[in-house]
C-alpha positions in Angstrom: -8.9 -2.9 0.8 -7.2 -1.0 -2.0 -5.4 -1.7 -5.3 -1.8 -1.0 -5.9 -1.2 1.2 -9.0 2.5 0.7 -9.2 5.3 -1.5 -7.8 5.9 -0.7 -4.1 9.3 -1.9 -2.9 10.1 -2.5 0.8 10.3 0.7 2.8 9.6 2.8 -0.3 6.5 4.8 -1.3 4.2 4.0 -4.2 0.6 4.7 -5.0 -2.7 2.9 -4.3 -6.3 3.6 -5.0 -8.3 3.8 -1.8 -11.9 4.9 -1.4 -12.1 6.5 -4.8 -8.8 8.5 -4.6 -5.1 8.0 -5.2 -2.9 7.9 -2.1 0.8 7.6 -1.4 1.4 4.2 0.3 4.3 2.3 1.9 4.8 -1.3 2.8 7.2 -1.8 5.7 7.4 -5.6 5.1 10.2 -7.2 3.1 7.9 -7.8 0.1 7.4 -6.0 -3.2 3.8 -5.2 -4.1 3.0 -5.2 -7.8 0.5 -3.2 -9.9 -3.0 -4.7 -9.5 -2.3 -6.3 -6.1 -5.2 -6.1 -3.6 -3.7 -4.6 -0.4 -5.0 -3.8 3.0 -4.5 -0.5 4.8 -3.0 -1.4 8.2 -2.0 2.1 9.4 -1.4 5.7 8.5 1.7 7.9 8.7 0.7 11.5 8.1 -0.9 11.2 4.6 0.8 8.0 3.6 -1.1 4.7 4.0 0.7 1.8 5.4 -0.3 -1.3 3.4 0.2 -5.1 3.4 -1.0 -8.1 1.5 -2.8 -9.4 4.6 -5.3 -7.5 6.7 -3.3 -7.7 9.9 0.1 -9.1 11.1 
């Protein structure tokens, strides 16, 4: 699990805190993640974490 640091809009990149570091993150779902949301890493695209509000879809 990680914590969203800023709003992440559908198919756009934002930032999350994961394992003690800040990482670029993207949510490919049609939802907006807000700061403080607990998100789950469901994949990786190069150095960008793919995240979702649920552990797996």
